[in-house]
N, C-alpha and C positions, 0 to 999 in steps of 0.2 A: 582493484578494489572489489570487495565482496559485500553485497547488500542483501538483506533478508527482509521479506514482508511476511507477517504472521498475525492472523487474528487468533489471539490466545484464548478467547472465550472466557475472559475474566481471570482473576487471581494470578496475575503474572508474577507476583512476588514469590509464588510457590513453583513457578515453571521456568523462569529465566535461565536457570542453570543448565537446562536441557539444550539450550542453543549454543553453549560454549564449544561444542564439538565442531561447529562450522567456522569458528574463528573469524567472525564477520567484522567488518569495519563500521557498518551502519545497520541498525535494526529499525524497521518501521513496524510498530506493534499496535494492533487495534484491540479495543476492549480491555486495555490495561488501566490500572489505577494510577493516580497521581503520586509519584514518589515523595513529593514534598509533604503530603498529608498521610503518608503511610507510617505505621508504627513498627514496620519490619526493618530492622537495622541492616540485615543482609541485602534487602532490596534497595535501600537507600545507598548502601556502599556500591552496589552494582550500577545504580543510576547516578553516578557522580558527574556524568556529562550527557545531558539530555534536554529536550524541550517537550512539552506536553500541553494538550488542550482537551477539554471535555465538558459536557453538560453537568456531570456529577463527579465527585472525587474518585469514584470506583470504576467508572467506565469512560475512557477517552481514547485518544490516539497519542502515542509517544514516539519520538525519534531519539534513539540512543546511539552514541558514537564511541568508538575506541578513544582512549586517552590520547590527547595530543591533536585530535581533529576538532577544531572549533565549530560550534553550531550557533547560528544567529537566526533569529526569527525575521523573516522578510516582512517589511511593512506593507502588507496588502490586506485590505479589509474584505473579508469574505461575507460580511453581513450575517444573515441568519442561515446561510447554507451550512449543511452538516455532512460530514465533519472533515475539515481540511486544516492542515498545518503547513504553511509555506515556510521553508527553511533554506538557509544558505549554508552549505557545507564547506568548511575550510576556506571561507571568504570568496569562493569562486564557483561552486556547483549548486545551482538552484534545484530544490526538491519540493514537489507538492506531495505531501503525505496524505493519503486518502482513507477514509472509512465512510462510504456513502450510506446515508440513513434515510428513513422516510421523512424525517424532519417536520412532521405534522403538515406536510404539503398535500393538498387535495389532488394535485396534478403532477408535480415534478419530484416525486420521491425517488430515492436511490440514484440511478444513473442520471436522472433528470437534474439532480443537484450538481453533478459535475458538468453537465451540459450548460446549465445556467452560469456556472463559474467561468467556463470557457468563453461564454459570450461577453464577459467582462474584459476579455483580451489581456490577461495578466502579462505584463511585459517580461517578467522573468522566465516565462516558458518559451520565449522566442529565441533564447540563446542555445547554442549548439550543445552545451553541457547540461541542459535541463533534464529533469527526471520527473515522472509521475508514477507513483508507486502505492499500491495498497489493495484493500478489499473494496471492490466496486459493486459487489452484490449484483452483478449483471453478466449477461452473456448474449451473444448475437442470436442464439437460438430463441430468445424471448422477444426479439424485435416484433413490433406490431405494424402492420402495413400502413395504418393511417396516423402514425405518430412520427413527428419530425425530430424527436430527440432520443431516438433509439440508441442502443449500444453501438450499432454500426455508424450512426451519425457522429457519436463522440469519437470513435476510432478514426473516422475520416478527418475530423477537426484536428485531432492530435497529429495525424500524419501530415496535414497541411502546415503544422508548426514544426515539422521535422522530427517528431517523436514516434517511434515504432515499438511494437511489443516485442520484448526480448524472447519470450517463450515461443511465439509464433515464428520469429526469425530463426531461432536456434533449431527448432524441431520441424521446420517447414510444414507447419499445419495452418489451416485456415481458421479465422475467427468463427466460433460456433461448432467446430469440428475437433475440439481438443480431445486427446486420448488420455490425458493425465488429469484427474480431478484434483481440485484444491479444497473442495468442501464436500463432506458427506452430511447432508442435512439431517439434523437430529441424531447424528453419529450412526446413521443407517447406511450400510454398504450398498443397498439397493437405491440410494438417492445421491448419486455422484454428480457434482457440478464443477465447472471451472469458473471461478469468480474473482480470483486474485491475480494481479497483473503488475508488470513493470514495463513502463514505456521510457525509452531513452533517446535523447537527441543524437544528432549526427556526429557529435564530438566524442561519442562513446562507441567502442567496439565490444560486442558481446562474445565472451570467450566460453562461457558455460552457463547452463540453467539447470537447476535441480529442484524437483518437487518432492517433498518429504513423503515417505510411505506410511501405510496405516499403522505400522509399529515403529516407534511407540506413540506416534502423534495422536492417534485417535483416542488414546486414553487421556490425553491432555486437553484436546479441543476438537471441535467439529471441522476445523480448518487445518490444512497441511501447510507447513512453512514452504515458501518458495525462495530459492537462493539464486542470486544473479552474480556471476563473476564478470566484471567489466573492466575495460582499460581505455584510457584516453587515446584518441587517435592523433 
């Protein structure tokens, strides 16, 4: 199975066709508009099999699947945390799609949002087929010494649930020492960061990981798509 995560930086209706080359089964897209409220017929046709959630019709998170792969929203209340979409793929594979945001939180912005969600111990993440995928707006290099919900704390919690980062496994790199950026802040090459991730449970084997290059992706977004090729063990 091939899974992509990409923060499209808005206007996904004009960009989705660029992802066809990957021939993915599942797309996790941040900052995309709600297909149900879009007037673009091509986008609506593309989004014939999807789930979406967001604070406005123009910017949310969507999970799009190949025809024939059922998507079901998992009944788990994330409360005011932003922005998460719990999905069951093909009636058997739990996915937590993520786009962590500040969420008007004075303390627990961005990665703190995921840390708080994990404290709720969502049962669907305890299965071997679980996945946590998306734009976390976070990196271990930004850990603060006196904060107990750093990026590294979240990674440790995920590992305790059996979920490991596919990128770091595949390339044998440490958290915070990534050599392939997934974000060029403000589309500036001098501001490269790695903030997009795919964590997979023990039921998955990682066969390949690919990070999109500057061409053509930097023309479309400040984020690069990350492609995970996985197989059930």
